[in-house]
C-alpha positions as CSV (number, residue, x, y, z in Angstrom):
1,X,98.7,77.3,125.3
2,X,96.0,77.0,128.0
3,X,96.7,80.5,129.5
4,X,96.4,82.1,126.1
5,X,93.2,80.3,125.4
6,X,91.7,81.4,128.7
7,X,92.9,84.9,128.0
8,X,91.1,84.9,124.6
9,X,87.9,83.6,126.3
10,X,88.1,86.5,128.9
11,X,88.9,88.9,126.1
12,X,86.0,87.7,124.0
13,X,83.6,87.9,127.0
14,X,84.7,91.5,127.8
15,X,84.2,92.5,124.2
16,X,80.8,91.1,124.2
17,X,80.0,93.0,127.3
18,X,81.2,96.2,125.7
19,X,79.1,95.4,122.6
20,X,76.0,95.0,124.9
21,X,76.8,98.3,126.7
22,X,77.0,100.0,123.3
23,X,73.6,98.6,122.4
24,X,72.1,99.7,125.7
25,X,73.7,103.1,125.4
26,X,71.7,103.6,122.1
27,X,68.5,103.2,124.1
28,X,69.6,105.7,126.7
29,X,70.3,108.3,124.0
30,X,67.0,107.7,122.3
31,X,65.1,108.0,125.6
32,X,67.2,111.0,126.9
33,X,68.4,108.9,129.9
34,X,71.7,110.8,130.1
35,X,72.5,109.9,133.7
36,X,72.2,106.2,132.9
37,X,74.3,106.8,129.8
38,X,77.1,108.3,131.9
39,X,77.0,105.4,134.3
40,X,77.2,102.9,131.4
41,X,80.2,104.9,130.0
42,X,81.9,104.5,133.4
43,X,81.2,100.7,133.2
44,X,82.6,100.6,129.7
45,X,85.8,102.5,130.7
46,X,86.3,99.9,133.5
47,X,85.9,97.0,131.0
48,X,88.4,98.7,128.6
49,X,90.9,99.0,131.4
50,X,90.4,95.3,132.2
51,X,91.0,94.5,128.5
52,X,94.2,96.6,128.6
53,X,95.5,94.7,131.6
54,X,94.7,91.4,130.0
55,X,96.5,92.4,126.8
56,X,99.5,93.5,129.0
57,X,99.5,90.1,130.7
58,X,99.4,88.3,127.4
59,X,102.2,90.5,126.1
60,X,104.3,89.5,129.1
61,X,104.0,85.8,128.3
62,X,107.4,84.2,127.8
63,X,108.4,83.9,124.1
64,X,109.4,80.2,124.6
65,X,105.7,79.1,125.2
66,X,104.4,77.1,122.2
67,X,100.8,76.5,121.3
68,X,99.4,73.2,120.0
69,X,98.5,73.2,116.3
70,X,94.8,72.8,117.0
71,X,95.0,75.7,119.4
72,X,96.3,77.9,116.6
73,X,93.4,76.9,114.4
74,X,90.9,77.8,117.2
75,X,92.8,81.1,117.8
76,X,92.3,82.0,114.1
77,X,88.6,81.3,114.4
78,X,88.4,83.2,117.7
79,X,90.2,86.2,116.1
80,X,87.7,86.3,113.3
81,X,84.8,86.2,115.8
82,X,86.4,88.9,117.9
83,X,87.0,91.0,114.8
84,X,83.2,90.7,114.1
85,X,82.4,91.8,117.7
86,X,84.8,94.7,117.5
87,X,83.3,95.9,114.2
88,X,79.8,95.6,115.8
89,X,81.0,97.8,118.7
90,X,82.4,100.4,116.3
91,X,79.2,100.5,114.2
92,X,77.1,100.9,117.4
93,X,79.4,103.6,118.6
94,X,79.3,105.5,115.3
95,X,75.5,105.3,115.4
96,X,75.4,106.4,119.0
97,X,77.7,109.3,118.2
98,X,75.5,110.4,115.3
99,X,72.3,110.2,117.4
100,X,73.9,112.1,120.3
101,X,75.2,114.8,117.8
102,X,71.6,115.1,116.4
103,X,70.2,115.6,119.9
104,X,72.9,118.2,120.8
105,X,72.1,120.1,117.6
106,X,68.4,120.1,118.4
107,X,69.2,121.5,121.9
108,X,71.4,124.1,120.4
109,X,68.7,125.1,118.0
110,X,66.3,125.5,120.9
111,X,68.6,127.8,122.9
112,X,67.8,131.1,121.1
113,X,64.0,130.5,121.5
114,X,64.6,129.7,125.2
115,X,66.6,132.9,125.7
116,X,63.9,135.0,123.9
117,X,61.3,133.4,126.2
118,X,63.4,134.3,129.3
119,X,63.8,137.9,128.1
120,X,60.0,138.1,127.5
121,X,59.3,136.7,131.0
122,X,61.8,139.1,132.5
123,X,60.0,142.0,130.7
124,X,56.6,140.9,132.0
125,X,58.0,140.7,135.6
126,X,59.4,144.2,135.3
127,X,56.2,145.6,133.9
128,X,54.2,143.7,136.6
129,X,56.3,145.0,139.4
130,X,55.3,148.6,138.7
131,X,51.6,147.8,138.9
132,X,51.8,146.0,142.2
133,X,51.7,149.3,144.0
134,X,48.1,149.8,142.9
135,X,45.3,148.2,144.8
136,X,42.0,147.4,143.1
137,X,39.0,147.2,145.4
138,X,35.7,146.0,144.4
139,X,33.0,147.3,146.7
C-alpha cells in the first residue's frame, strides 16, 4: 500500500529527528544550557504529537486495503530499523535522565552551603550597619 509506505517513511524520519534531538539534549545538559534544553523538549513534544496523528491516520485506513507481498517484506525491514531507532532514543533518554539527575543532586548538595553563605553575608551587613554612624577622619 503506497499510503502505508509513505506513512512509514514519515514515521521513520520523525523518529530519526527525535533521536537527533535526544543526542543534542545530552550536550545541552552537559553544558548547562537549560533554556535550549527546554526549547528542544518543546520541539520534541511537537514531533511526538505529529507521530500520534500519523499513527491515528494509519489506524483509520480501511481494513480492505491490501499490501503487495514485496511491500510486506520492506515493512518488516522498516520495522526492525524503526525498532533500532526507538531503542536508541530510549537509551539516550535514560542517559540524559541520569545526567540531569546528577546535576540536580549536585545543585541540591550546594544549597546548604549557599544558605550558610547568605546568612554570613546578612550577619556582616547587620554588623556593618551599626558602624556606619561613625566617621573616621584622617587629618
